[in-house]
Every structure is written in structure tokens, then in C-alpha cells.
N, C-alpha and C positions, 0 to 999 in steps of 0.2 A: 296585850300587844297585838296589833293588827298587821297582817301581812297583805301587801299590795300585789295583786296579780297583774303582770304586764301582758297586754294583748298585742301581739305582733301581726295580727291579721291585716290591718290596713297597710302596714309597711310592705309586707310580702305581696299583697295584692297590687300595690303600686309598682313593685319591682318587676312583676311578671309582664306587664305590657312593654316595659323598656327592653326586657330580654327578647320578647317576641318581635319587637321592632328591629332589634339588631340582627336577629336571625333572618328576618324578612329582607333586610338590607343586604346581607351577605348573599342570600339566594338571588336577589335581583342583580347584584354585581356579577355573580357567577354566570347568570344567563346572558348578561351583556358581554362578558368576556368571551363566552362560547360563540355568541353571535358575531363578534368582531373577528374571531380567529377562523370561523367556519369557511369563509371564501378561500383563504389560502390553503386550508386543509383539503378542501374539495378539489382545488386546482392541482395540488400535489398528488392527491389520490388518483385523479384522472390521468395525470402525467405518467404515473406508474402503472395503473391498472390497464389502460388502453393498449400501450405497447406490449405488455406482458400477455394480455388476452390474445392479441393478434399473433404473437410469437407461438403461443400454445396452439392456436387454430392452424397456423401454417405447418406446425410440426407434425400434425396428424393427417395431413393431406399430401397428395403428390402434386407439388407445385414447382414446376420448372419454367423459367422465363422463356425457354425455347419452345415449350409446348403449352401455351397459356390456356388452352381449352381442356387440358387433361388435369382436372382437380378432384379426382376421386379420393374418398376416405381410405386411408391405409393403416390407421391405428398407430401402433408402436413400431411399424416397419422402419421408419426413418431413424428412430433411436437405435434399433438393432443394427441397421446398416452402418450408422456412424460409429458405434462402439466396436463393431467387428472389423472395421476398415483398418488397414495397416497404418494409415496416417494418424489414427487416433492414439495408438500406443506410442508411436514416435513423438507425436505432439505432447502427450502426457509426460513422457520421460524427459523431453527437452524442456518442458515447462518447469518440472521439478528440479532438474539440474541447473537451469538458468536462475531460478529463484534461490535455491540453496547456495550456489556459488556467489551470487551477488551479495546475499546477506552475509556470508562469511567474510568476503573481501571488505565490504563497507563497515562491518562492525569491528573487525580486527584493526584495519588501517584507521578507522575513525577514532578508536580508543588511543592508538599510538600517536597519531597526529595531534589529537586534542591534548594529550599530555605534553607534547613538545611545544605547541603554541600557547599553552597555559603558563609556561615559564616567561619571565621578564627578559626581553631583549629589544634592541633598537629596531624600529619598524614593525613591531608586532601587529599594530592595527592594520597596516597595509597588507601584511601576510594573511591575516584573517579574512580580509575582504577578498583577496585573490583566491583563497581556498574555498570560499563559499560561492563565488560568482558562477562556476560552471553549472550549478543547480538551476540557475535562471535562464539557461540556454534552452531553446525549444528542442524537443527530441529529434526532429527532422534535421535541424541545423547541426546538432551534435553528431548525428550519424554521418552527415555529409563531410564534416570536418575530419572525422576519423577515416572515412572512406577515401577521400581525395587528397588530404594533406598529410596524414600520418601513415596509413596502412597501404597506400598505393604501391604496387610492386615495382613501378618504374620511377615515379617522381615523388614518392612519399618520404617523410623524414626517416622512418625506420629503414627504408631501402637505402637511403644515403648513408646511414650509420653502418649497415651491413657492408656496403661497398667500401667504406672507409677502412674497415678492418679486413678487406679482401674476401669477404664471404658472399655467397649468392643470395640476393634478396628473396624474401619469402612472399608468396602470394597468399596473404593471410585468409582471405575470404574463400579461397579454393582449398587450401590445405588445412586450415584450422578455423572453419566457419563459426562454429558455436563458441569457441574460445574468443573469437573476435567480437562477437555480440556481447559476451560476458564483460569484456574489457570496456566496450562502449557504454553499456548500461551502468557498470560499476563506477566509471568516471563521472557519470551524471548524478548518481545517487550518493556517492561518497561525501560531497559537501553537505548533504542533508544530515547524515550521521555526525559529521564533524560539528555542525551547528548545534544539534541537540546535546551532544556529549560535552562540547566545549562550554556551553551554557551551564550544564549541570556541574562541571568542575568549579565554577565560580562560587558555588555554595558549599564546597567542601570545607570542613572545619580545619582551619590551619593550626589552631591551638592543639587539637588532638594529634595532628601530625608532628608538631614540635615535641609534644610529650612522648610520643612513640620514639622519636629520634633520640631523646634524652635517655630512654630506656634501652637504647642499643639496637633499635630496629633498623634494618638496612633498606635499600630501595625496593628490593623484591618483596620484603615483608610488608612495607608500606603499601605497595601496589595491590597485593593479594588480600590483605586484611583490612585496608581502609578505602583505597581508591576504587577497587573493583566492586565491593559491596555497595558503595555509594552510587555507582553507575548502573546498578542492576535495574532500577526503574527506567532510566532513560534508554538503556539498551532494549528493554522490553517494548517500549514505545516505538523505537526505531524499527524493530523487527515486525511489529504489527502493521505499521503504516506502510513500510516498504513492501511487505508481502502482499497487501491488498492491491497496490499499484503494479507490482511486478508480475502478477498473474495475468495482467492485460497488456503486456508489452507488445507493441505492434509496429510503431513508426520506425524504430531502429532496424527491425527485420525487413520491412517493406522497402526501406531506402537502400539497404546494403546488399542483402543476399537474396531477397525475394523468397525466403523459405528454403532455399537450396544450399548446396547441391542435393537434389532429391528431397528428402525430409530432414536433412541434417540440422537445419535451424528453424524448422516449423514448430511453433508452439500452438496451443489450443486457439488463441485469438487469431493467429494467421491462418490456421486450418479452417476456421469458420468463415473467415473472409474469402478464402479460395473457393470454398463450396458455394458461397452466395454470389460473388461477383466475378469469379473466373469460370466456374462450371455452371453458374446460373441456377443452381438447385436450392431454391429458397426454403423448401420444406426440410431438406437435410441440414441446411445451415441453421434453421430455427431449432431443430432438435439438438444440434451441437451447442447452440447458445444456451438452451435450457440446462443441458448437462454441465456446461461451464459455470452457470449461475449456481447450480446446486453444489458443485465442488468448491467454488469460492465461498459460499455461505458456510459450508462445513469447516473450511480452513479458518474463516473469520470467527466462527463460534468457539472453536478450540483455542484460538489465540486470545480472544477476549476473556475466556474463562481462565486461561493460564496467567494472563497479565493481571486480571482482577484478583486472583488468588495471591499472586506475588505482591501486589500493592496492599492487600489486606494483611498479609504476614508481616510486611515492613512497618505497618502502623503500630 
């Protein structure tokens, strides 16, 4: 009995050039892709690096527009002066209070209003559009509406309501300046929370809710054990996105109170503006800008990690 030995040498040798040609094609495609993307990446890098480099440069020199010839190197003196200034602590506390209060108001009211408009009723589509529409109003226009039409102590809507009940109208921007800013910003960002949360409620499992009702679950049990866990991800997204934008609130403060009275409504963004364009101290404002960037990145880092951990646990 003879055994035939199969020789796979020619077949394997024929497959090797094909494999090499595929790898060569992939490398060529990868080089072409990098070449096509490189102009946009270069422009983006220059767009980021050049302003950042100039900000770092101005932050370590004494650069005041009133004294353009005095540009000596001062090291970290601008940072030290900005941090030890009374306005910095006031700006930090106002920023944290503003962000925290707006987040609390928008998330709580956003959940409640989303639950209400998620029910079937006549004209629900129109109500949803009206609830979302304030988000598309420009911040300056939003601030002017509140300042001149709603909160004005003489001709505002709130003043008319106070007079109707025989009470003395309140000068909101003098007596409650920061609370007024919180109301204005909350009114603008509440539609965003409603939009995200209302969309998330559309994917809530109705069969699961019906089964829970058949088991005797009441409205509170349904909310805390089904609805609220389902909204955990959307709420986390709302908190992250709003926090990033709320840290740089400026137009509402500039249009209404100008950071006053005193430092009552001055946040970090407005403090940097006042140093640069009101006191003409570009070096000090650059140092403040770098500090604000570091603080914003720290907040974004922890928010991204927190939300990423939440999303991973939910999967």
C-alpha cells in the first residue's frame, strides 16, 4: 500500500504574495487617509495652540494696555494676584452657586414637566413646542426680556402683579441680583432638560409599567423604581452638558447687572472680562483665563468619568 505525500509548498507560497499585497494596500490606504485628514488636523491644532500659547505668554508678563511699553517678565505674579484678589473668591462662589442652582432647578422641573407632557391630552404637540422654544432664544435677548418686560420694578409684569395684590414691587436686580440671574439662566436651560428627558420617556417600557400596576404599585413606586432609574442616563447627560456651558455664563450678567452690585453677580467669566476690557490688564486676565480653563477641565474630567461609570454600570 502506497501513501501519497501532499506537498502544500506551492499553494502556501502563492498565498503569501496575496497576503502581502493586501497588507500593502491597507498601509497605502492608511497613508492616504492620514494625508487627507492632516490639513484639518493642522488647522485645528494651530487654532488651539496659537491662542493658548499667546495666553500663556501674556500671563507671565506685565501687560497693561494703559502702559504698552512696560512688558517685563513677572513669572507667576499675575496668578498670585488673581487668586488672592477678593473678586476671585466672590467669582468662584458665585459660579458654583449659579451652576448648582441652575442644575437643580432644570433637572427637577425638567423631570416633572416631562412627566406631565408625556401624558396624552389635547394640544400636546403645541405645548411641547412652546416648552422647548425658549432654548432657541439668544442669551442677550433672553436677558433683555427678563430685565425690561418681567423684572422691571416699574413697568414689569412682576411689578404689576405685586401692585395688583397691594404689595410694593421688588427691584429684583438690586435686592436679589444673583437670584435674578439664576431665574434668567434657568428659564433658558430648562427647555434643554425637558427636550432630553421627554425624549427619553418615549422609550420607557409601557408593558413593564402595566405589569407593575397589576402587582399593586402606586404612582410613587412607579416613579422611583421604574421612571427615575430609566432617566438616570439622560439626567447625567443634561448635568454634564449644562455644567460645561454654565461655567462660562456671561451675556446674562453683562446685559442685566454688570457683575454688581459689587461682586454680587460676578462669576469667573465676567471677572476675567472686567480685568481685560475694563481694567485693561491683559496679563492678569490671561492668568485668570488659564485658571478658569484648568478648573473647567477638572470639572469636565470628573463629570465624564462619573457619567462613563454610570453608563457602564447600566449596560
